[in-house]
N, CA, C and O atoms as a printed pandas DataFrame, in Angstrom:
     atom_number atom_name residue_name chain_id  residue_number  x_coord  y_coord  z_coord
0              1         N          UNK        A               1  -26.063  -19.621   -7.814
1              2        CA          UNK        A               1  -25.987  -18.360   -6.672
2              3         C          UNK        A               1  -24.447  -17.719   -6.748
3              4         O          UNK        A               1  -23.420  -18.398   -6.774
4              5         N          UNK        A               2  -24.529  -15.965   -6.783
5              6        CA          UNK        A               2  -23.611  -15.384   -6.953
6              7         C          UNK        A               2  -22.671  -15.482   -5.761
7              8         O          UNK        A               2  -23.359  -15.642   -4.753
8              9         N          UNK        A               3  -21.698  -15.459   -5.545
9             10        CA          UNK        A               3  -20.750  -15.516   -4.812
10            11         C          UNK        A               3  -20.326  -14.340   -4.448
11            12         O          UNK        A               3  -19.375  -13.953   -5.126
12            13         N          UNK        A               4  -20.718  -13.534   -3.530
13            14        CA          UNK        A               4  -20.440  -11.691   -2.974
14            15         C          UNK        A               4  -19.009  -12.034   -2.098
15            16         O          UNK        A               4  -18.931  -13.157   -1.598
16            17         N          UNK        A               5  -17.970  -11.152   -1.926
17            18        CA          UNK        A               5  -17.212  -11.371   -0.813
18            19         C          UNK        A               5  -17.486   -9.928   -0.783
19            20         O          UNK        A               5  -18.088   -9.180   -1.552
20            21         N          UNK        A               6  -16.397   -9.626    1.177
21            22        CA          UNK        A               6  -16.451   -8.605    1.630
22            23         C          UNK        A               6  -15.098   -8.944    2.194
23            24         O          UNK        A               6  -15.104   -9.897    2.973
24            25         N          UNK        A               7  -13.852   -8.322    1.948
25            26        CA          UNK        A               7  -12.346   -8.368    2.282
26            27         C          UNK        A               7  -11.801   -7.218    2.354
27            28         O          UNK        A               7  -11.377   -6.368    1.570
28            29         N          UNK        A               8  -11.915   -7.390    3.657
29            30        CA          UNK        A               8  -11.042   -5.902    4.601
30            31         C          UNK        A               8   -9.629   -6.217    4.501
31            32         O          UNK        A               8   -9.482   -7.427    4.674
32            33         N          UNK        A               9   -8.230   -5.453    4.233
33            34        CA          UNK        A               9   -7.204   -5.057    4.738
34            35         C          UNK        A               9   -7.006   -3.976    5.463
35            36         O          UNK        A               9   -7.560   -2.877    5.432
36            37         N          UNK        A              10   -5.863   -4.545    6.347
37            38        CA          UNK        A              10   -5.851   -3.416    7.510
38            39         C          UNK        A              10   -4.288   -3.784    7.868
39            40         O          UNK        A              10   -3.651   -4.573    7.170
40            41         N          UNK        A              11   -3.842   -3.261    8.798
41            42        CA          UNK        A              11   -2.571   -3.053    9.405
42            43         C          UNK        A              11   -2.904   -2.974   10.675
43            44         O          UNK        A              11   -3.618   -2.006   10.936
44            45         N          UNK        A              12   -2.558   -3.848   11.786
45            46        CA          UNK        A              12   -2.620   -4.828   13.194
46            47         C          UNK        A              12   -1.966   -3.675   14.131
47            48         O          UNK        A              12   -1.040   -2.985   13.707
48            49         N          UNK        A              13   -2.218   -3.599   14.738
49            50        CA          UNK        A              13   -2.306   -2.901   16.197
50            51         C          UNK        A              13   -2.190   -3.806   17.304
51            52         O          UNK        A              13   -1.152   -3.505   17.893
52            53         N          UNK        A              14   -2.609   -4.515   17.719
53            54        CA          UNK        A              14   -2.445   -5.189   18.414
54            55         C          UNK        A              14   -0.629   -6.012   18.688
55            56         O          UNK        A              14    0.212   -6.212   17.812
56            57         N          UNK        A              15   -0.526   -6.315   20.118
57            58        CA          UNK        A              15    1.079   -7.443   19.925
58            59         C          UNK        A              15    0.926   -8.829   19.797
59            60         O          UNK        A              15    1.916   -9.556   19.719
60            61         N          UNK        A              16   -0.794   -9.488   19.755
61            62        CA          UNK        A              16   -0.884  -10.878   20.251
62            63         C          UNK        A              16   -2.098  -10.769   18.996
63            64         O          UNK        A              16   -2.419   -9.741   18.398
64            65         N          UNK        A              17   -2.675  -12.200   18.796
65            66        CA          UNK        A              17   -3.662  -12.574   17.824
66            67         C          UNK        A              17   -4.999  -12.685   18.601
67            68         O          UNK        A              17   -5.937  -13.074   17.906
68            69         N          UNK        A              18   -5.245  -12.455   19.746
69            70        CA          UNK        A              18   -6.066  -12.963   20.885
70            71         C          UNK        A              18   -7.486  -11.523   20.696
71            72         O          UNK        A              18   -8.705  -11.688   20.678
72            73         N          UNK        A              19   -6.614  -10.087   20.575
73            74        CA          UNK        A              19   -7.601   -9.445   19.927
74            75         C          UNK        A              19   -8.510  -10.075   18.604
75            76         O          UNK        A              19   -9.698  -10.381   18.503
76            77         N          UNK        A              20   -7.449  -10.112   17.721
77            78        CA          UNK        A              20   -7.882  -10.548   16.498
78            79         C          UNK        A              20   -9.238  -11.704   16.231
79            80         O          UNK        A              20  -10.163  -11.403   15.477
80            81         N          UNK        A              21   -9.188  -12.972   16.930
81            82        CA          UNK        A              21   -9.444  -13.966   17.371
82            83         C          UNK        A              21  -11.284  -13.539   18.247
83            84         O          UNK        A              21  -12.348  -14.154   18.188
84            85         N          UNK        A              22  -10.907  -12.284   18.947
85            86        CA          UNK        A              22  -12.455  -12.033   19.594
86            87         C          UNK        A              22  -12.728  -11.480   18.601
87            88         O          UNK        A              22  -13.829  -11.952   18.319
88            89         N          UNK        A              23  -12.362  -10.486   17.542
89            90        CA          UNK        A              23  -13.112   -9.923   16.882
90            91         C          UNK        A              23  -13.710  -11.224   15.961
91            92         O          UNK        A              23  -14.924  -11.245   15.761
92            93         N          UNK        A              24  -13.077  -12.031   15.544
93            94        CA          UNK        A              24  -13.582  -13.004   14.582
94            95         C          UNK        A              24  -14.997  -13.787   15.109
95            96         O          UNK        A              24  -15.761  -14.466   14.424
96            97         N          UNK        A              25  -15.066  -13.539   16.216
97            98        CA          UNK        A              25  -15.973  -14.500   16.976
98            99         C          UNK        A              25  -17.189  -13.613   16.665
99           100         O          UNK        A              25  -18.181  -13.856   15.979
100          101         N          UNK        A              26  -16.811  -12.435   17.412
101          102        CA          UNK        A              26  -18.294  -11.078   16.495
102          103         C          UNK        A              26  -18.897  -11.270   15.479
103          104         O          UNK        A              26  -20.083  -11.351   15.159
104          105         N          UNK        A              27  -17.488  -11.369   14.756
105          106        CA          UNK        A              27  -18.246  -11.483   13.118
106          107         C          UNK        A              27  -18.792  -12.410   12.880
107          108         O          UNK        A              27  -19.903  -12.262   12.372
108          109         N          UNK        A              28  -18.335  -13.688   13.103
109          110        CA          UNK        A              28  -19.314  -14.810   13.151
110          111         C          UNK        A              28  -20.471  -15.145   13.479
111          112         O          UNK        A              28  -21.197  -16.000   12.973
112          113         N          UNK        A              29  -20.659  -14.434   14.375
113          114        CA          UNK        A              29  -21.837  -14.242   15.190
114          115         C          UNK        A              29  -22.918  -13.497   14.553
115          116         O          UNK        A              29  -24.067  -13.937   14.529
116          117         N          UNK        A              30  -22.719  -12.836   14.247
117          118        CA          UNK        A              30  -23.440  -11.460   13.799
118          119         C          UNK        A              30  -23.786  -11.769   12.205
119          120         O          UNK        A              30  -24.830  -11.316   11.735
120          121         N          UNK        A              31  -22.787  -12.632   11.302
121          122        CA          UNK        A              31  -22.828  -13.022    9.914
122          123         C          UNK        A              31  -24.186  -13.583   10.316
123          124         O          UNK        A              31  -25.274  -13.060   10.073
124          125         N          UNK        A              32  -23.927  -14.926   11.082
125          126        CA          UNK        A              32  -24.574  -16.214   10.965
126          127         C          UNK        A              32  -26.253  -15.578   11.622
127          128         O          UNK        A              32  -27.286  -15.916   11.044
128          129         N          UNK        A              33  -26.282  -14.751   12.732
129          130        CA          UNK        A              33  -27.681  -14.258   13.261
130          131         C          UNK        A              33  -28.410  -13.679   12.214
131          132         O          UNK        A              33  -29.634  -13.734   12.096
132          133         N          UNK        A              34  -27.350  -12.927   11.194
133          134        CA          UNK        A              34  -28.496  -12.311   10.089
134          135         C          UNK        A              34  -28.419  -13.087    8.846
135          136         O          UNK        A              34  -29.010  -12.658    7.855
136          137         N          UNK        A              35  -27.783  -14.137    8.793
137          138        CA          UNK        A              35  -27.974  -14.987    8.196
138          139         C          UNK        A              35  -27.562  -14.473    6.576
139          140         O          UNK        A              35  -28.349  -14.681    5.653
140          141         N          UNK        A              36  -26.361  -13.846    6.381
141          142        CA          UNK        A              36  -26.413  -13.204    5.103
142          143         C          UNK        A              36  -25.030  -13.500    4.625
143          144         O          UNK        A              36  -24.486  -12.720    3.842
144          145         N          UNK        A              37  -24.310  -14.787    5.130
145          146        CA          UNK        A              37  -23.144  -15.819    4.661
146          147         C          UNK        A              37  -22.556  -16.025    5.675
147          148         O          UNK        A              37  -23.269  -16.294    6.641
148          149         N          UNK        A              38  -21.231  -15.994    5.869
149          150        CA          UNK        A              38  -20.147  -16.565    6.439
150          151         C          UNK        A              38  -18.740  -15.814    6.700
151          152         O          UNK        A              38  -18.022  -14.930    6.232
152          153         N          UNK        A              39  -18.790  -16.372    7.330
153          154        CA          UNK        A              39  -17.019  -15.425    7.569
154          155         C          UNK        A              39  -16.071  -16.858    7.788
155          156         O          UNK        A              39  -16.133  -17.930    8.390
156          157         N          UNK        A              40  -15.038  -16.004    6.747
157          158        CA          UNK        A              40  -14.119  -17.407    6.238
158          159         C          UNK        A              40  -12.612  -17.115    6.738
159          160         O          UNK        A              40  -11.641  -17.698    6.256
160          161         N          UNK        A              41  -12.563  -16.564    7.317
161          162        CA          UNK        A              41  -11.045  -16.593    8.198
162          163         C          UNK        A              41  -10.288  -15.547    8.005
163          164         O          UNK        A              41  -10.887  -14.505    7.740
164          165         N          UNK        A              42   -8.864  -15.507    8.071
165          166        CA          UNK        A              42   -7.649  -14.287    7.610
166          167         C          UNK        A              42   -6.679  -14.242    7.851
167          168         O          UNK        A              42   -6.335  -14.900    8.832
168          169         N          UNK        A              43   -5.861  -13.612    7.270
169          170        CA          UNK        A              43   -4.477  -14.130    7.011
170          171         C          UNK        A              43   -3.820  -12.962    7.975
171          172         O          UNK        A              43   -4.459  -11.925    8.153
172          173         N          UNK        A              44   -2.727  -13.122    8.497
173          174        CA          UNK        A              44   -1.892  -11.634    8.938
174          175         C          UNK        A              44   -0.787  -12.110    9.209
175          176         O          UNK        A              44   -0.630  -13.117    9.898
176          177         N          UNK        A              45    0.465  -11.180    8.499
177          178        CA          UNK        A              45    1.889  -11.585    8.670
178          179         C          UNK        A              45    2.555  -11.886    9.895
179          180         O          UNK        A              45    2.407  -11.322   10.979
180          181         N          UNK        A              46    3.240  -12.754    9.628
181          182        CA          UNK        A              46    3.855  -13.126   10.560
182          183         C          UNK        A              46    4.100  -11.949   11.924
183          184         O          UNK        A              46    3.879  -12.095   13.126
184          185         N          UNK        A              47    4.550  -10.967   11.285
185          186        CA          UNK        A              47    5.099  -10.301   12.248
186          187         C          UNK        A              47    4.049   -9.539   12.990
187          188         O          UNK        A              47    4.355   -8.831   13.949
188          189         N          UNK        A              48    2.544   -9.696   12.478
189          190        CA          UNK        A              48    1.541   -8.989   12.953
190          191         C          UNK        A              48    1.158   -7.562   12.691
191          192         O          UNK        A              48    0.414   -6.822   13.336
192          193         N          UNK        A              49    1.824   -7.356   11.620
193          194        CA          UNK        A              49    2.082   -5.968   11.039
194          195         C          UNK        A              49    0.737   -5.359   10.050
195          196         O          UNK        A              49    0.300   -4.211   10.132
196          197         N          UNK        A              50    0.292   -6.287    9.241
197          198        CA          UNK        A              50   -1.042   -6.417    8.516
198          199         C          UNK        A              50   -2.008   -7.450    7.989
199          200         O          UNK        A              50   -1.520   -8.565    7.804
200          201         N          UNK        A              51   -3.167   -7.303    7.739
201          202        CA          UNK        A              51   -3.627   -8.579    7.802
202          203         C          UNK        A              51   -4.903   -8.405    6.777
203          204         O          UNK        A              51   -4.989   -7.324    6.194
204          205         N          UNK        A              52   -6.171   -9.691    6.457
205          206        CA          UNK        A              52   -6.756   -9.315    5.459
206          207         C          UNK        A              52   -7.914  -10.318    6.354
207          208         O          UNK        A              52   -7.579  -11.275    7.052
208          209         N          UNK        A              53   -9.269   -9.866    6.155
209          210        CA          UNK        A              53  -10.420  -11.096    6.423
210          211         C          UNK        A              53  -11.222  -11.461    5.568
211          212         O          UNK        A              53  -11.274  -10.377    4.988
212          213         N          UNK        A              54  -11.974  -12.164    4.938
213          214        CA          UNK        A              54  -12.460  -12.793    4.093
214          215         C          UNK        A              54  -13.844  -12.987    4.829
215          216         O          UNK        A              54  -13.967  -13.163    6.041
216          217         N          UNK        A              55  -14.889  -12.925    3.882
217          218        CA          UNK        A              55  -16.349  -12.716    4.029
218          219         C          UNK        A              55  -16.917  -13.721    3.143
219          220         O          UNK        A              55  -16.219  -14.441    2.430
220          221         N          UNK        A              56  -18.135  -13.765    3.188
221          222        CA          UNK        A              56  -18.432  -14.204    1.897
222          223         C          UNK        A              56  -19.709  -14.768    1.913
223          224         O          UNK        A              56  -19.978  -15.638    2.741
224          225         N          UNK        A              57  -20.837  -14.231    0.788
225          226        CA          UNK        A              57  -22.661  -14.515    0.721
226          227         C          UNK        A              57  -22.942  -13.680   -0.410
227          228         O          UNK        A              57  -22.208  -13.019   -1.144
228          229         N          UNK        A              58  -24.332  -13.890   -0.372
229          230        CA          UNK        A              58  -24.997  -13.860   -1.793
230          231         C          UNK        A              58  -25.458  -12.658   -2.003
231          232         O          UNK        A              58  -26.277  -12.432   -2.894
232          233         N          UNK        A              59  -25.028  -11.823   -1.277
233          234        CA          UNK        A              59  -25.422  -10.053   -1.005
234          235         C          UNK        A              59  -24.030   -9.324   -0.463
235          236         O          UNK        A              59  -23.958   -9.224    0.761
236          237         N          UNK        A              60  -22.757   -8.729   -1.347
237          238        CA          UNK        A              60  -22.177   -8.313   -0.354
238          239         C          UNK        A              60  -22.142   -6.887    0.553
239          240         O          UNK        A              60  -21.294   -6.578    1.390
240          241         N          UNK        A              61  -23.505   -6.001    0.062
241          242        CA          UNK        A              61  -23.724   -5.025    0.533
242          243         C          UNK        A              61  -24.422   -5.271    1.827
243          244         O          UNK        A              61  -24.128   -4.482    2.725
244          245         N          UNK        A              62  -25.367   -6.292    2.130
245          246        CA          UNK        A              62  -26.071   -6.814    3.510
246          247         C          UNK        A              62  -25.120   -7.720    4.280
247          248         O          UNK        A              62  -25.376   -7.983    5.455
248          249         N          UNK        A              63  -23.777   -8.331    3.543
249          250        CA          UNK        A              63  -23.041   -8.902    4.182
250          251         C          UNK        A              63  -21.910   -7.583    5.007
251          252         O          UNK        A              63  -21.343   -7.694    6.094
252          253         N          UNK        A              64  -21.879   -6.634    4.237
253          254        CA          UNK        A              64  -21.214   -5.597    5.051
254          255         C          UNK        A              64  -21.946   -4.639    5.770
255          256         O          UNK        A              64  -21.212   -4.041    6.558
256          257         N          UNK        A              65  -23.280   -4.215    5.802
257          258        CA          UNK        A              65  -24.328   -3.343    6.128
258          259         C          UNK        A              65  -24.109   -4.490    7.703
259          260         O          UNK        A              65  -23.966   -3.796    8.709
260          261         N          UNK        A              66  -24.076   -5.773    7.945
261          262        CA          UNK        A              66  -23.796   -6.286    9.280
262          263         C          UNK        A              66  -22.348   -5.841   10.173
263          264         O          UNK        A              66  -22.132   -5.492   11.334
264          265         N          UNK        A              67  -21.494   -6.068    8.925
265          266        CA          UNK        A              67  -20.088   -6.335    9.773
266          267         C          UNK        A              67  -19.806   -4.596   10.184
267          268         O          UNK        A              67  -19.829   -4.061   11.293
268          269         N          UNK        A              68  -19.628   -4.199    9.277
269          270        CA          UNK        A              68  -19.533   -2.712    9.333
270          271         C          UNK        A              68  -19.034   -1.907   10.803
271          272         O          UNK        A              68  -18.025   -1.455   11.344
272          273         N          UNK        A              69  -20.450   -2.077   11.008
273          274        CA          UNK        A              69  -19.965   -1.507   12.728
274          275         C          UNK        A              69  -19.184   -2.362   13.623
275          276         O          UNK        A              69  -18.503   -1.772   14.462
276          277         N          UNK        A              70  -19.166   -3.171   13.610
277          278        CA          UNK        A              70  -18.452   -4.001   13.911
278          279         C          UNK        A              70  -16.590   -3.949   14.044
279          280         O          UNK        A              70  -15.853   -4.133   15.012
280          281         N          UNK        A              71  -16.224   -3.525   12.224
281          282        CA          UNK        A              71  -15.043   -3.644   11.823
282          283         C          UNK        A              71  -14.488   -1.930   12.241
283          284         O          UNK        A              71  -13.320   -1.636   12.491
284          285         N          UNK        A              72  -15.514   -1.086   12.233
285          286        CA          UNK        A              72  -15.185    0.211   12.669
286          287         C          UNK        A              72  -14.959    0.665   13.904
287          288         O          UNK        A              72  -14.424    1.759   14.081
288          289         N          UNK        A              73  -15.384   -0.209   15.013
289          290        CA          UNK        A              73  -15.174   -0.387   16.963
290          291         C          UNK        A              73  -13.843   -1.141   16.410
291          292         O          UNK        A              73  -13.104   -0.212   16.081
292          293         N          UNK        A              74  -13.474   -1.814   16.264
293          294        CA          UNK        A              74  -12.291   -2.314   15.841
294          295         C          UNK        A              74  -11.147   -1.598   16.409
295          296         O          UNK        A              74  -10.758   -0.744   15.612
296          297         N          UNK        A              75  -10.685   -1.617   17.140
297          298        CA          UNK        A              75   -8.915   -0.371   17.397
298          299         C          UNK        A              75   -8.091   -1.522   17.319
299          300         O          UNK        A              75   -6.965   -1.033   17.413
300          301         N          UNK        A              76   -7.964   -2.645   17.215
301          302        CA          UNK        A              76   -6.906   -3.335   16.537
302          303         C          UNK        A              76   -6.489   -3.047   14.717
303          304         O          UNK        A              76   -5.418   -3.076   14.111
304          305         N          UNK        A              77   -8.044   -2.749   14.246
305          306        CA          UNK        A              77   -7.612   -2.657   12.742
306          307         C          UNK        A              77   -7.195   -1.078   12.650
307          308         O          UNK        A              77   -7.940   -0.179   13.039
308          309         N          UNK        A              78   -6.155   -0.907   12.192
309          310        CA          UNK        A              78   -5.674    0.517   11.820
310          311         C          UNK        A              78   -5.464    0.638   10.282
311          312         O          UNK        A              78   -4.729   -0.168    9.712
312          313         N          UNK        A              79   -6.205    1.801    9.484
313          314        CA          UNK        A              79   -6.055    2.576    8.151
314          315         C          UNK        A              79   -6.874    0.892    7.354
315          316         O          UNK        A              79   -6.546    0.368    6.290
316          317         N          UNK        A              80   -7.756    0.510    8.150
317          318        CA          UNK        A              80   -9.049   -0.780    7.260
318          319         C          UNK        A              80   -9.491   -0.227    5.852
319          320         O          UNK        A              80   -9.560    0.985    5.649
320          321         N          UNK        A              81   -9.766   -1.096    4.959
321          322        CA          UNK        A              81   -9.904   -0.623    3.366
322          323         C          UNK        A              81  -10.992   -2.131    3.409
323          324         O          UNK        A              81  -10.760   -3.236    3.900
324          325         N          UNK        A              82  -12.138   -1.644    2.727
325          326        CA          UNK        A              82  -13.237   -2.668    2.711
326          327         C          UNK        A              82  -13.460   -2.633    0.931
327          328         O          UNK        A              82  -13.685   -1.646    0.230
328          329         N          UNK        A              83  -13.316   -4.005    0.539
329          330        CA          UNK        A              83  -13.455   -4.311   -1.014
330          331         C          UNK        A              83  -15.025   -5.289   -0.889
331          332         O          UNK        A              83  -15.181   -6.428   -0.448
332          333         N          UNK        A              84  -15.624   -4.716   -1.231
333          334        CA          UNK        A              84  -17.001   -5.266   -1.854
334          335         C          UNK        A              84  -17.036   -5.977   -3.404
335          336         O          UNK        A              84  -17.086   -5.455   -4.518
336          337         N          UNK        A              85  -17.001   -6.997   -3.094
337          338        CA          UNK        A              85  -17.130   -7.542   -4.882
338          339         C          UNK        A              85  -17.997   -8.094   -4.806
339          340         O          UNK        A              85  -18.308   -8.774   -3.828
340          341         N          UNK        A              86  -18.958   -7.889   -6.330
341          342        CA          UNK        A              86  -20.316   -8.105   -6.597
342          343         C          UNK        A              86  -20.087   -9.306   -7.016
343          344         O          UNK        A              86  -21.266   -9.228   -6.672
344          345         N          UNK        A              87  -19.722  -10.684   -7.525
345          346        CA          UNK        A              87  -19.759  -11.679   -8.061
346          347         C          UNK        A              87  -18.733  -12.591   -7.569
347          348         O          UNK        A              87  -18.204  -12.146   -6.551
348          349         N          UNK        A              88  -18.300  -13.656   -7.930
349          350        CA          UNK        A              88  -17.331  -14.537   -8.557
350          351         C          UNK        A              88  -15.831  -13.758   -8.589
351          352         O          UNK        A              88  -15.832  -12.668   -9.161
352          353         N          UNK        A              89  -14.443  -14.271   -7.971
353          354        CA          UNK        A              89  -13.467  -14.068   -8.652
354          355         C          UNK        A              89  -12.929  -14.163   -9.697
355          356         O          UNK        A              89  -11.960  -14.865   -9.983
356          357         N          UNK        A              90  -13.659  -13.292  -10.498
357          358        CA          UNK        A              90  -13.221  -13.117  -12.243
358          359         C          UNK        A              90  -12.571  -11.812  -12.369
359          360         O          UNK        A              90  -12.521  -11.190  -11.307
360          361         N          UNK        A              91  -12.110  -11.292  -13.287
361          362        CA          UNK        A              91  -12.073  -10.275  -14.005
362          363         C          UNK        A              91  -13.016   -9.850  -14.553
363          364         O          UNK        A              91  -13.695  -10.518  -15.333
364          365         N          UNK        A              92  -13.331   -8.160  -14.121
365          366        CA          UNK        A              92  -14.426   -7.686  -14.790
366          367         C          UNK        A              92  -15.710   -7.906  -13.885
367          368         O          UNK        A              92  -16.857   -7.607  -14.217
368          369         N          UNK        A              93  -15.325   -8.476  -12.696
369          370        CA          UNK        A              93  -16.670   -8.399  -12.055
370          371         C          UNK        A              93  -16.380   -6.879  -10.801
371          372         O          UNK        A              93  -15.387   -6.478  -10.192
372          373         N          UNK        A              94  -17.973   -6.373  -10.895
373          374        CA          UNK        A              94  -17.764   -5.305   -9.955
374          375         C          UNK        A              94  -17.541   -4.860   -8.739
375          376         O          UNK        A              94  -18.207   -5.252   -7.780
376          377         N          UNK        A              95  -16.494   -3.913   -8.634
377          378        CA          UNK        A              95  -16.180   -4.227   -7.519
378          379         C          UNK        A              95  -16.475   -2.774   -6.523
379          380         O          UNK        A              95  -16.957   -1.917   -7.264
380          381         N          UNK        A              96  -16.305   -2.154   -4.815
381          382        CA          UNK        A              96  -16.343   -0.990   -4.287
382          383         C          UNK        A              96  -15.738   -1.074   -3.188
383          384         O          UNK        A              96  -16.153   -1.719   -2.225
384          385         N          UNK        A              97  -14.764   -0.472   -3.222
385          386        CA          UNK        A              97  -13.878   -0.098   -2.199
386          387         C          UNK        A              97  -14.267    1.491   -1.029
387          388         O          UNK        A              97  -14.553    2.650   -1.329
388          389         N          UNK        A              98  -14.088    0.769    0.373
389          390        CA          UNK        A              98  -14.829    1.572    1.585
390          391         C          UNK        A              98  -13.596    1.486    2.380
391          392         O          UNK        A              98  -12.941    0.496    2.704
392          393         N          UNK        A              99  -13.324    3.386    2.752
393          394        CA          UNK        A              99  -12.299    3.330    3.548
394          395         C          UNK        A              99  -12.931    3.279    5.126
395          396         O          UNK        A              99  -13.949    3.932    5.357
396          397         N          UNK        A             100  -12.464    2.697    5.911
397          398        CA          UNK        A             100  -13.553    2.637    7.498
398          399         C          UNK        A             100  -12.614    3.427    7.859
399          400         O          UNK        A             100  -11.416    3.445    7.577
400          401         N          UNK        A             101  -13.679    4.512    8.934
401          402        CA          UNK        A             101  -13.292    4.886   10.444
402          403         C          UNK        A             101  -13.268    4.457   10.703
403          404         O          UNK        A             101  -13.965    3.452   10.565
404          405         N          UNK        A             102  -12.297    4.684   11.537
405          406        CA          UNK        A             102  -11.773    3.663   12.668
406          407         C          UNK        A             102  -10.193    4.233   13.086
407          408         O          UNK        A             102   -9.821    5.385   12.862
408          409         N          UNK        A             103   -9.364    3.185   13.731
409          410        CA          UNK        A             103   -8.142    3.057   13.826
410          411         C          UNK        A             103   -8.186    3.869   15.474
411          412         O          UNK        A             103   -9.150    3.628   16.201
412          413         N          UNK        A             104   -7.388    4.552   15.818
413          414        CA          UNK        A             104   -6.747    4.888   17.124
414          415         C          UNK        A             104   -8.213    6.279   17.343
415          416         O          UNK        A             104   -8.506    7.334   16.780
416          417         N          UNK        A             105   -8.593    5.711   18.124
417          418        CA          UNK        A             105   -9.566    6.796   19.217
418          419         C          UNK        A             105  -10.912    6.558   18.529
419          420         O          UNK        A             105  -11.918    7.258   18.647
420          421         N          UNK        A             106  -10.738    5.278   17.673
421          422        CA          UNK        A             106  -11.864    4.857   17.051
422          423         C          UNK        A             106  -13.064    3.924   18.716
423          424         O          UNK        A             106  -12.647    3.132   19.561
424          425         N          UNK        A             107  -14.241    4.392   18.586
425          426        CA          UNK        A             107  -15.124    3.802   19.354
426          427         C          UNK        A             107  -15.482    2.147   18.668
427          428         O          UNK        A             107  -16.290    1.407   19.230
């Protein structure tokens, strides 16, 4: 089975990790209920300035379709960019980059 990925990089706008933990719980639930893969975790800067979220499954497009509304609505993510990787982490694997609508004023 191919391992596709959805990787989100962002500027973080909260002053604690609590909102990120809440978003992660929402992502885990949505991904699990849809049966499209798994939420693997995050990396975040010590000063909470930016970070990344990692999700994996057999179909990056299906996975992104499930998580996109949650990511777009997350006011804690600013200048979010999503990379959909269509295969394992190897050179030459096709990727698609999506700029998320969101940030200040997002609903």
